[in-house]
C-alpha positions as CSV (number, residue, x, y, z in Angstrom):
1,M,12.9,28.8,-4.7
2,T,10.8,31.5,-6.6
3,L,11.4,35.0,-5.4
4,E,8.3,37.3,-5.2
5,T,9.0,40.5,-6.9
6,N,6.2,42.4,-5.2
7,P,7.6,43.6,-1.8
8,A,4.4,43.8,0.0
9,R,3.3,40.4,-1.2
10,A,6.5,38.9,-0.4
11,I,6.1,40.3,3.2
12,E,2.5,38.9,3.3
13,N,3.7,35.4,2.2
14,V,6.4,35.4,5.0
15,L,3.8,36.4,7.6
16,R,1.6,33.6,6.5
17,S,4.3,31.1,6.8
18,Q,4.7,32.3,10.4
19,G,1.1,31.4,11.3
20,Y,-0.6,34.6,10.2
21,S,-3.9,34.4,8.4
22,A,-4.2,36.0,4.9
23,G,-6.2,38.7,6.4
24,Q,-4.0,39.3,9.2
25,A,-0.9,39.5,7.1
26,K,-2.7,42.0,4.7
27,T,-4.0,44.1,7.5
28,L,-0.5,44.2,9.0
29,V,1.2,45.4,5.9
30,S,-1.6,48.1,5.2
31,Q,-1.2,49.5,8.7
32,C,2.8,49.9,8.0
33,R,2.0,51.7,4.8
34,A,-0.5,54.0,6.3
35,E,1.9,55.0,9.0
36,L,4.8,55.4,6.8
37,Q,2.5,57.6,4.5
38,Q,1.5,59.5,7.5
39,Q,5.2,60.0,8.3
40,A,5.9,61.2,4.8
41,N,2.9,63.6,4.9
42,A,4.2,65.1,8.2
43,E,7.6,65.6,6.7
44,N,6.1,67.4,3.6
45,Q,4.0,69.5,5.9
46,F,7.0,70.3,7.9
47,E,8.9,71.7,4.8
48,G,5.9,73.8,4.0
49,I,5.5,75.6,7.5
50,K,6.8,78.9,7.8
51,M,9.5,79.1,10.3
52,E,7.9,82.2,11.9
53,N,4.6,80.5,12.8
54,T,6.1,77.2,14.0
55,N,8.0,76.0,16.9
56,V,10.6,73.9,15.1
57,A,11.9,72.3,18.2
58,E,8.4,71.2,19.1
59,L,7.6,69.8,15.6
60,V,10.9,67.8,15.9
61,G,10.0,66.5,19.0
62,Q,6.7,65.4,17.8
63,L,8.1,63.5,14.9
64,N,10.6,61.8,17.2
65,N,7.9,60.6,19.4
66,A,5.9,59.3,16.5
67,F,8.9,57.4,15.1
68,A,9.5,55.9,18.7
69,E,5.9,54.7,18.8
70,F,6.1,53.2,15.3
71,K,9.3,51.3,16.3
72,A,7.9,50.1,19.5
73,S,4.6,49.0,18.2
74,H,6.1,47.0,15.1
75,N,9.5,46.0,16.5
76,A,8.3,42.5,17.3
77,D,6.7,42.0,13.9
78,V,9.9,43.2,12.1
79,S,12.0,40.7,14.2
80,A,9.5,38.0,13.2
81,L,9.8,38.9,9.6
82,Q,13.5,38.9,9.8
83,K,13.5,35.3,11.4
84,A,10.9,34.0,9.0
85,V,13.2,35.2,6.0
86,D,16.2,33.5,7.6
87,D,14.2,30.3,8.3
88,M,13.1,30.1,4.7
89,A,16.6,30.5,3.5
90,I,17.9,27.8,5.6
91,K,15.2,25.5,4.5
92,A,15.6,26.1,0.9
93,A,19.4,25.5,1.2
94,A,18.7,22.2,3.0
95,D,16.2,21.1,0.4
96,E,18.6,21.9,-2.3
97,M,21.3,19.5,-0.7
98,T,19.0,16.8,0.6
99,G,15.8,17.1,-0.9
100,P,12.4,18.1,0.8
101,S,11.9,16.3,3.9
102,K,8.8,13.8,4.0
103,K,7.1,12.2,7.0
104,A,7.1,8.5,7.1
105,T,3.6,7.0,6.9
106,A,2.8,3.5,8.0
107,V,0.8,1.3,5.7
108,E,-1.2,-1.4,7.5
109,P,-1.8,-4.8,5.6
110,V,-5.2,-5.7,4.8
111,H,-6.5,-9.2,5.6
112,A,-8.6,-10.5,2.9
113,A,-9.9,-13.8,4.2
114,T,-13.4,-13.8,4.9
115,G,-12.9,-15.4,8.3
116,L,-10.6,-12.6,9.3
117,R,-13.4,-10.0,8.6
118,G,-11.5,-9.5,5.4
119,S,-14.4,-8.0,3.3
120,D,-14.9,-5.3,6.0
121,A,-11.2,-4.4,6.2
122,I,-10.8,-4.2,2.3
123,R,-13.9,-2.0,2.2
124,A,-12.9,0.3,4.9
125,H,-9.4,0.6,3.4
126,Y,-10.6,1.3,-0.2
127,T,-13.4,3.7,0.9
128,K,-10.9,5.8,2.7
129,R,-8.6,5.7,-0.4
130,A,-11.4,6.8,-2.4
131,E,-12.2,9.8,-0.2
132,E,-8.5,10.9,-0.4
133,L,-8.6,10.8,-4.2
134,G,-11.9,12.5,-4.3
135,E,-13.7,9.7,-6.0
136,G,-17.4,9.5,-5.4
137,K,-19.2,6.9,-3.4
138,D,-21.2,5.8,-6.2
139,A,-18.9,3.0,-7.6
140,P,-19.4,1.8,-11.4
141,T,-19.5,-1.9,-11.8
142,L,-16.7,-3.7,-13.5
143,A,-18.9,-4.3,-16.5
144,E,-19.8,-0.7,-16.7
145,F,-16.2,0.4,-16.5
146,V,-15.0,-2.2,-19.2
147,R,-17.8,-1.0,-21.5
148,G,-16.5,2.4,-21.2
149,V,-13.1,1.4,-21.9
150,A,-14.4,-0.3,-25.1
151,G,-16.1,2.9,-26.1
152,M,-19.3,1.5,-25.7
153,K,-22.5,3.1,-24.2
154,T,-22.4,3.1,-20.3
155,T,-23.2,4.9,-17.3
156,E,-22.3,8.5,-16.4
157,R,-20.3,7.2,-13.2
158,A,-18.2,5.0,-15.3
159,M,-17.4,7.8,-17.8
160,A,-16.5,10.0,-14.8
161,S,-14.0,7.4,-13.6
162,L,-12.5,6.9,-17.2
163,A,-11.8,10.8,-17.2
164,V,-9.4,10.5,-14.4
165,G,-8.2,7.0,-14.5
166,T,-5.8,7.0,-17.6
167,D,-2.5,5.4,-16.7
168,T,1.0,5.8,-18.4
169,A,0.7,2.7,-20.4
170,G,-2.5,3.8,-22.2
171,G,-4.8,1.7,-20.1
172,Y,-7.3,2.8,-17.4
173,A,-7.0,2.3,-13.8
174,V,-10.0,0.6,-12.2
175,P,-11.6,3.0,-9.8
176,V,-10.7,2.5,-6.1
177,V,-14.2,2.3,-5.2
178,T,-14.7,-0.7,-7.6
179,M,-11.7,-2.7,-6.0
180,P,-13.2,-4.2,-3.0
181,K,-15.6,-6.5,-5.0
182,I,-12.7,-7.6,-7.3
183,L,-10.6,-8.4,-4.3
184,D,-13.4,-10.1,-2.4
185,A,-13.7,-12.3,-5.4
186,L,-9.9,-12.8,-5.4
187,A,-9.8,-13.6,-1.7
188,E,-12.5,-16.3,-2.3
189,R,-10.4,-18.1,-4.9
190,S,-6.8,-17.7,-3.5
191,A,-5.7,-20.4,-1.2
192,L,-3.2,-18.1,0.3
193,L,-5.5,-15.3,1.0
194,R,-8.1,-17.7,2.4
195,A,-5.4,-19.1,4.7
196,G,-4.7,-15.7,6.1
197,A,-2.2,-14.0,3.9
198,S,-2.7,-10.2,3.6
199,I,-2.5,-7.4,1.0
200,L,-0.1,-4.6,1.5
201,P,-1.3,-1.6,-0.6
202,M,1.7,0.1,-1.9
203,E,0.0,3.2,-3.4
204,G,2.3,3.6,-6.3
205,A,5.7,3.2,-4.7
206,K,8.4,1.5,-6.6
207,S,9.4,-0.6,-3.6
208,V,8.5,-0.9,0.1
209,T,10.9,-2.4,2.8
210,T,9.3,-4.4,5.5
211,A,10.5,-5.6,8.8
212,A,10.8,-9.4,8.9
213,V,11.5,-11.4,12.0
214,N,14.9,-13.3,11.6
215,T,14.9,-14.9,15.0
216,I,13.2,-15.0,18.2
217,P,15.8,-13.6,20.8
218,T,16.3,-15.9,23.9
219,P,16.3,-13.8,27.3
220,S,18.9,-14.6,29.8
221,W,19.1,-14.0,33.5
222,R,21.8,-11.8,34.7
223,N,23.4,-10.6,38.0
224,E,23.6,-7.0,39.0
225,L,26.2,-5.4,36.5
226,G,26.4,-8.6,34.7
227,N,26.6,-8.7,30.8
228,V,23.5,-9.5,28.7
229,A,23.9,-12.5,26.4
230,E,23.9,-11.5,22.8
231,A,21.7,-13.4,20.2
232,S,21.6,-13.5,16.4
233,P,20.0,-10.5,14.6
234,T,16.3,-10.2,15.6
235,F,15.1,-8.4,12.4
236,R,16.0,-8.3,8.7
237,P,14.7,-6.0,6.1
238,V,12.6,-7.5,3.1
239,T,12.1,-5.3,0.0
240,M,9.1,-5.8,-1.9
241,T,9.3,-4.6,-5.6
242,P,6.0,-5.0,-7.5
243,R,6.4,-7.2,-10.7
244,S,4.1,-7.1,-13.7
245,L,1.5,-9.8,-14.0
246,A,-0.9,-9.7,-17.0
247,F,-3.2,-11.5,-19.2
248,I,-5.7,-11.1,-22.0
249,I,-9.4,-11.7,-22.0
250,R,-11.7,-11.8,-25.1
251,V,-15.3,-11.2,-25.3
252,S,-17.8,-10.5,-28.1
253,R,-19.2,-7.1,-28.6
254,E,-22.7,-8.4,-28.2
255,L,-22.2,-10.3,-25.0
256,L,-20.3,-7.4,-23.5
257,M,-23.2,-5.0,-24.3
258,D,-26.2,-7.4,-23.7
259,A,-25.4,-9.9,-21.0
260,P,-27.0,-8.7,-17.6
261,D,-24.6,-10.7,-15.5
262,M,-21.5,-9.7,-17.2
263,D,-20.3,-7.9,-14.0
264,R,-20.2,-11.3,-12.2
265,A,-18.5,-13.0,-15.1
266,L,-15.8,-10.4,-15.4
267,R,-15.0,-10.5,-11.7
268,T,-14.9,-14.2,-11.8
269,V,-12.5,-14.7,-14.5
270,I,-10.1,-11.7,-13.5
271,A,-10.1,-13.0,-9.9
272,Q,-9.6,-16.6,-10.7
273,A,-6.8,-16.0,-13.2
274,F,-4.9,-13.6,-10.8
275,A,-5.6,-16.0,-7.8
276,A,-4.1,-19.1,-9.5
277,E,-0.9,-17.3,-10.4
278,L,-0.6,-15.4,-7.1
279,D,-0.9,-18.7,-5.2
280,R,1.7,-20.4,-7.4
281,V,4.1,-17.7,-7.3
282,G,3.6,-17.0,-3.5
283,L,4.2,-20.8,-2.9
284,V,7.0,-21.8,-5.2
285,G,7.9,-18.7,-7.2
286,S,11.6,-19.0,-8.2
287,G,12.8,-15.5,-7.5
288,T,14.3,-15.3,-10.9
289,A,13.2,-11.9,-12.4
290,P,10.5,-11.1,-13.3
291,E,9.1,-13.8,-11.0
292,P,8.9,-13.1,-7.2
293,H,10.3,-15.6,-4.8
294,G,7.8,-17.7,-3.0
295,I,7.9,-19.7,0.4
296,Y,9.5,-22.8,-1.3
297,G,13.2,-22.5,-0.9
298,L,13.1,-19.5,1.3
299,S,15.8,-19.3,4.1
300,G,14.3,-19.9,7.5
301,V,11.3,-21.9,6.4
302,N,11.2,-25.3,8.1
303,T,11.3,-28.5,5.9
304,V,10.4,-32.0,6.8
305,A,10.5,-35.1,4.5
306,Q,7.6,-37.3,4.1
307,V,8.1,-40.6,6.0
308,G,7.0,-43.7,4.2
309,T,5.4,-44.2,0.8
310,S,2.4,-41.9,1.2
311,L,1.5,-38.8,3.1
312,A,0.2,-39.4,6.7
313,Y,-1.0,-37.2,9.4
314,T,2.3,-37.9,11.3
315,D,4.0,-35.9,8.5
316,L,1.8,-33.0,9.2
317,L,2.4,-33.3,12.9
318,A,6.1,-33.2,12.1
319,G,5.8,-29.8,10.4
320,Y,3.6,-28.7,13.3
321,Q,6.3,-29.6,15.9
322,A,9.1,-27.8,13.7
323,I,7.1,-24.5,13.8
324,L,6.4,-24.6,17.6
325,E,10.2,-25.3,18.2
326,K,10.9,-22.0,16.3
327,H,8.5,-20.1,18.6
328,G,6.1,-19.8,15.8
329,P,2.2,-19.7,16.4
330,A,0.0,-22.7,16.1
331,P,-0.6,-23.6,12.4
332,T,-4.1,-22.7,11.2
333,A,-4.0,-24.0,7.6
334,A,-2.4,-26.5,5.3
335,I,-2.2,-25.7,1.7
336,V,-2.0,-28.8,-0.6
337,A,-2.5,-30.0,-4.2
338,P,-6.0,-31.2,-5.0
339,R,-4.8,-34.7,-5.5
340,T,-3.2,-34.5,-1.9
341,L,-6.5,-33.4,-0.2
342,I,-8.5,-36.3,-1.7
343,E,-6.0,-39.0,-1.0
344,L,-5.5,-37.8,2.7
345,A,-9.3,-37.4,3.1
346,G,-10.0,-41.1,1.8
347,K,-7.0,-42.7,3.6
348,P,-8.5,-45.8,5.4
349,D,-7.5,-47.1,8.8
350,A,-7.0,-50.8,9.7
351,N,-10.8,-51.7,9.5
352,G,-11.2,-49.8,6.2
353,Q,-13.0,-46.8,7.5
354,P,-11.8,-43.1,7.0
355,L,-8.7,-42.3,9.1
356,N,-9.6,-40.2,12.1
357,L,-8.0,-36.7,12.2
358,P,-5.8,-36.2,15.2
359,P,-7.3,-33.8,17.4
360,L,-4.2,-31.4,17.3
361,L,-5.1,-30.9,13.6
362,D,-8.6,-30.2,14.2
363,A,-8.1,-26.4,13.9
364,V,-5.9,-26.7,10.7
365,R,-7.9,-26.2,7.5
366,M,-7.0,-28.1,4.4
367,I,-7.0,-25.7,1.4
368,P,-6.4,-27.1,-2.0
369,T,-4.9,-25.1,-4.8
370,T,-3.4,-25.9,-8.2
371,G,-0.4,-23.4,-7.2
372,V,1.1,-26.5,-5.6
373,P,3.0,-28.5,-8.1
374,T,2.8,-32.3,-8.4
375,N,5.8,-32.8,-10.8
376,L,8.7,-32.3,-8.3
377,G,11.3,-34.8,-7.1
378,T,13.4,-37.6,-8.7
379,G,10.3,-39.3,-10.2
380,T,8.8,-36.0,-11.2
381,D,5.6,-37.0,-9.4
382,E,6.3,-35.5,-5.9
383,S,4.2,-32.6,-4.3
384,L,4.4,-30.4,-1.3
385,V,2.3,-29.4,1.8
386,F,2.7,-25.9,3.2
387,L,1.7,-25.7,6.8
388,G,1.5,-22.7,9.2
389,D,-0.1,-19.6,10.1
390,F,-0.2,-17.7,6.8
391,R,-0.7,-14.2,8.5
392,T,3.0,-13.9,8.2
393,V,2.8,-13.8,4.4
394,Q,2.0,-10.4,2.5
395,F,1.3,-9.6,-1.0
396,G,2.5,-6.1,-1.9
397,M,0.1,-4.9,-4.5
398,R,-0.3,-1.5,-6.3
399,E,-3.6,0.1,-5.5
400,S,-5.7,-0.7,-8.6
401,L,-5.9,-3.1,-11.5
402,S,-5.3,-1.6,-14.9
403,I,-7.3,-2.5,-18.0
404,Q,-6.1,-1.7,-21.5
405,L,-8.3,-1.9,-24.6
406,L,-6.7,-3.9,-27.5
407,R,-8.5,-2.3,-30.3
408,E,-7.4,-4.4,-33.4
409,A,-6.1,-7.6,-32.1
410,Y,-9.5,-9.5,-32.5
411,S,-11.5,-7.3,-34.8
412,S,-11.6,-10.0,-37.5
413,T,-13.8,-12.3,-35.2
414,G,-15.9,-9.3,-33.8
415,E,-14.3,-9.9,-30.4
416,I,-12.9,-7.0,-28.0
417,G,-9.6,-7.9,-26.4
418,F,-8.7,-6.5,-23.0
419,L,-5.3,-6.6,-21.4
420,C,-5.6,-6.9,-17.7
421,H,-2.5,-5.9,-15.7
422,A,-1.5,-5.7,-12.0
423,R,1.9,-5.3,-10.0
424,A,2.6,-7.5,-7.0
425,D,5.3,-9.1,-5.0
426,V,5.3,-11.4,-2.0
427,A,7.1,-11.3,1.3
428,V,7.3,-13.7,4.4
429,N,7.6,-11.8,7.6
430,Y,8.6,-14.8,9.7
431,P,9.8,-17.9,7.7
432,G,10.1,-20.0,11.0
433,A,6.1,-19.8,11.3
434,L,5.7,-22.0,8.3
435,S,6.7,-25.6,7.4
436,I,6.9,-27.5,4.2
437,V,6.4,-31.2,4.0
438,T,8.5,-32.3,0.9
439,G,8.5,-35.6,-1.1
440,V,4.6,-35.9,-1.0
441,K,3.6,-38.9,-3.4
């Protein structure tokens, strides 16, 4: 704690910490000074007065009255000053031992799926973050931003974002106001996000611990003064630690500078690349660092084996039933490999016509992704079906994508390289709300 060497200023600082405005504190200190000066003047005058012309007893009485008035009028202020100094000393000692106290702030997940009003939620979240960071509302396009990173001629708004966006690795953080369009493109291409998985912005935190549902407790009836039956732990902590995910894109200088639709092309390639890998790791990530753990193999997730030589709707219904028996919500989506989607859609009935979908599965969207492997099992040709309400899945992500210029790597071909970097992790808040059909051939 830095000590103020100017007494008057130190007293003003203490008064301000107790709720006085700067003007009130300064006025109070000035009044104290003036009365003390008046007292000193009175004492000097008293010394110079001739004894024969002054009633000494009367003058002493006046001085005593003045002191009493001063003490009465400022006694409360002096007490407040003393208490403030004591409180500050106690707080400084506590901070030294335990560190400054911080308020816990809740961070709400942002649902990205279009069907869940994801675009509105994403835009609202990042608009608020941009205001907090002092970014303007005039967002540069991704193409304008990338041109600025490459040192090319670009817009003033892009240059302004570059001036404040340098990261520790030498790259540039994409402006917060530009992120919604990137995440919209990501949500359109990610099976997990389309199925309802959400994004939990981590705002630079090294890790975030979320509360996951371990089991749904079973209530029990009890008599008066009777014991309440104990159940398994209801919640468990899940810690999300963002892992680095990066790739390189290459583009010719001429195309980057001249193509009028470069913004669309950049958003497409960046979103598609991140979406494919986030889907894969979110579904089947091994959990071996630096790769996060996905849904497959996660404790608590329901698993049912395919019955028969090929996938049938009865296999999906078995997974549906397992979720309901764990008190999970009714499934809203099934994430499958492309080959599984096509095979199931073309499955004929006894008359050679496309097989009718059971009414119970009408509300279950079939969403394909290459993130579901097709090389599992003893014959290395088996796949998986992920079924459930995927709003229980969250991607913990840092606020912004980072783009770093690779100046010399591709200069011999006249291309510019960019390293695109993000940090993310995945968590499942209630594994019992998901089922996996295994052995899908």
